[in-house]
N, C-alpha and C positions, 0 to 999 in steps of 0.2 A: 771138529767141535763135538764135544760129548753131548749126548742126549740128556736133557734134564726134564723130568716129568713132575718135578715138585710144584707146590702151590706158589704162584707168583702174585704179588700185590702191586697195583698201580701207584698207590700212595707212597711217596718217597719216605724212607726211614730217616729220622732225625738222629744224628749221633748222640749217644748218651752224655758225652763230655762236652757238648757244644755249649759255649758260654754266650748266650744271646739275651739281651735285655728287651723289655717291653718297648715296642715302637722301633726297634732296631731291625735292620735288614741284613741278611747274610747270604752269600753265594757259595754253595757247596758243589764240588765236582762229583758227578755220579760215579760210583765204583767201576762201572763198565768202561768209562772213559779213561780211567787210570791205567788200563791195560793197552791203550792205544799205542802202537809202535811209534807213531810220529811224536806223541807226547814224550815217550821214553827217550827218543832221539834228541829232542829239544833239551831235556834234562841233562843228558850226557854231554851235549855241546856246551851248555852253560857251566857245568861243573869243570870241564876241561879248560874252558876260558878263564874261570876264576882261579884255578890252580896255577895256570901259566902266568896270569897277571900277578899273583901273590907269591910266586916262587921265591923272590928275594926275601920275603918276610917269613919263609918256611911255614906257610899256612897251607894246609891240605883239607879240602872239602870232599866229603864222601856222599853226603845226603843234603839236598836242598831243604828238606823238611826239618832236619835235625841240626844243621850246622850254620844256619843263617839267622835264626830267631833271636839270638842274644846280642846282636849288633856288632860283634867283633869283626866278622868278615866284611859287612857293609862299611864299617868304619875304615878299614884298610883299603877296600876297593875305592872308596871316595878319595882318600888321601893319595893313593897311587895314580888314579885317573885324572883327578882335578888338580893335583899338586897343592892341595890346601890342607893345612893341619887343623884338626878340631880339638878343642880342649875338653876331652872326655877321658874317663879312666880307661886304661888299657884293657883290663879284664873286669867285667861286671859279674859278680857272683849271685847276688840276691835279685829277686824279681824286680824290686823297686829300682835298683841300680841299672838293671838291664833296660827297663822301660825308659828311665831317664836318659840313658845313652842313646837308645833308639830314637827318642824324640829329637835329640840334637842332630843325629846323623840323617834321619829322614827329612827333617826340615831343610837341611843343607842340600840334600839330594834333590828335593822338589824344586828348590830355587835354581839349581844347575840344569835340571831337566825342563825348566820353564812350564811346570805343571800348573794348570788352572785348577781351581777347587774341585770341579766335577771330575776332571781326569784323575786327580790324586786320590779320589775315593776308591779306586781300584785296589789301593793298598793303604794301610795305616799302621801306626805303632802297635795297636792292639792286634790287628790281623797278622802282622809279621811275627809278633811275639808268641801268638797262639799257634804258630807253625802252619798257617794257612797257605797251602801250596799254590793256589790260584793267585793270591795276592803277591806271593814271593816271585812267581813266574812273571807276572805283569811288571813288577818293579825291575827285575833283572833284565828283561827284554828291553825296557825303556832305557836302562843304563847302557846297554850294548848299543842301541840306536844312537844315543847321544855321544858316547865316547869312543866307540869302535864300530862305526857303521859298515865297515868292510868285512866284519865277521859274518860268515855264511850261516845264518840260523835256518833251521828247517822251515820251509814256507807252508802256509795254510794249516797251521796247527790249531785245532779247535776242540772244545770239549762240551759235553752236555752237562749242564749245571741245574741245580735246584735252587730257586730263590725262596728264601725263608723269611717270614716277617711275623713277629709276635704282636698280636693285637688282643683286644678284650675277649674275643671268642676263642682264642687259642693261637695255634700256629698256622699261618696261611702259606701255602707252597705253590710254586709254579715252575715248570721246566722250560729251558730255552738253550740255544746253542751259543756259546761264547767263544769268540776268536782271540787267540793269544798272539799268533803271528799272521801277517797278511799273506795272501797268495801272491806269488811272484814268479817271474819267468826270466831266466838269464838271456842275455843278448844272443848267445850261441844257440840256445834252445829255440828262441823266437825265429832266428834266421833259418835254422834247420827245418822248422815247421813250415815256414813260408816256401822253402825250397821244395820240400817233399809234398806238402799239402795233406791235410787230414782227409781220409777217404770220405767221410760223411759230409764235411764241408764242401768237398769237390762234387759230391753227389748232388747236393742241394742246389748247385749252380746249373745243373742239367735241366732239361725240359720236364714238365710235370709227369709225363707218361713214364719216363725212366725212373723218376723218384717213386712213383706209385708202384712200379714193378718190384723195386728193391724192398719197399715197405711191405708188400704182400709176401715176399720171400721170408722176411724176418718174422712177420706175423704168423706165417705157416709154421716156422720153426718154433716159435713161442708156444703156440697152441698144441703142437705135437707133444711138447714136454710138460705142459700144465694140465692137459686133458685127464691124466690119471688122478688128478686132485679134484676133478669135477669143475674145472675152471675153463673159461673161454674169453679170449681178448678180441675185441672188435675195434677198439680205439686206442692206439698206441700212446698218444699224448695223455689222455685222461686217466686210463686205467693203471698207468704206472706212477702217477703223480703222488700217491700216498705211500709208495714203497712196499706195500704188502705183497703184491704179485711178484715184484722183482725179487724179494727175499725168498719166496716160495720157489720161484723159477731157479734161482741160484742154488738152493738146496737140492732141487731135483737134478740139476746138471752136475754139481760138484759132489753129490753123494753124501750130504750130511743134513742133520736136523738143526734148525735154528730154534733154540728154546723160546717158547711163547713169552716168557718174562723178559726177554731181551728186546722185544719190539712191541709195537701197538698193533694188535690184529684188526681193530676197528678204529683207526685214528679219526678224530673229529676236528683237530686244530692243525694249523700249518706247522706248529712246533713239533707235534707228534709225527706228522708226515716227514718233516725234515730229519727227525731222529731215525726213522725207518730207512730213509734213503741214504743217510750218512753211514749207517751200519752196513748197508748193502755195498756201498762204494768202498768202505774200509775192507770188507771181506774180499772184494774183487782185487783191490790193490795188494792184499796179503798174498794172493795167488798170482801176482805179477801180470794181471790183465791190464794194467796201466790206464786207469781212468782218474788219476790223481788231479788232473786239470779241470775236472767237472765239479761245479758247485752244486751241492744237494738242492739248494733253493731253485736252481734252473729246472730240475726235474719236477719239483713241487709246483712250479708255475707253468708247467706243461710246455717247456721249451722243446720243440721237436728235435732240433739238432743234438741237444744234450742227451735226450732219451734214446735217440737212435745210436749215438756213440756207445752208450752202455750196452745196448742190446746187440750191436754189431760186434763188440768185443767178445760177448758170450757166443754169438753165432759163429764167429771165425774159429773159436776154439772147439765148439761142440756141434758143428753143423752136420757131422756124420752120425750123430747119435740118433 
């Protein structure tokens, strides 16, 4: 990761071309999340699935943002998967025609998907037509679950989003984590874990003295590496809950600088803490330290087992430093 010493702003930037009316709410993916490898993998799987499904129609999708918005692909997907013909024009050129076509197709899809009003708010004719990636992903994932549930979508894909709302005083914004696919575990992985046993889970089954000994060893390892930063950890559960020390420790051990604009140095909300922890876990997984089964929220809520699993992964790799 390259060092970035530029000025960073906490206030999310509103895209210049964002079409949002007074009283309307929009959810925008943070730019940093767009580079998430798991999100990229999900997009690749969906594009491959669409192209395989629509091969008889000689339709090829290259970009979810640019090839879905006009209704052509969704129309043919619905016809192919549901076996139902819709009376809409094959190719809609004008914006009015595209919106009209999308309205018919999405209404039919919502009925087939059994969407309730609140659930369908994750996508709409306007969101799809304005190339909203989050809405497009939610719709496509729901279509896969309904018509081809055996398709292996990447599990646990989530993004940081900004919620925007226009009111009398201007634009109100808030950050949160939004899940696109649910965490899951295959029967084989589950069986393998039960057979092998996670080292930390097995540790916590031992008597308190042995658990305390291992915690002290990990604590000594942590403090040895964060001491040059003027930091000291005395409480593993509490001091790692906001993700700050975890990111700084990761930078020390892996030898890189995490730009201050990528995380919250003084987080005050659980959302900000979850963002920090998710960033740290993503960085760990990029380096194949395999902590993908840990939910950021577990660290934020001071779950001892989850926190120890992350620290143990670092300890096992860097214990001789």
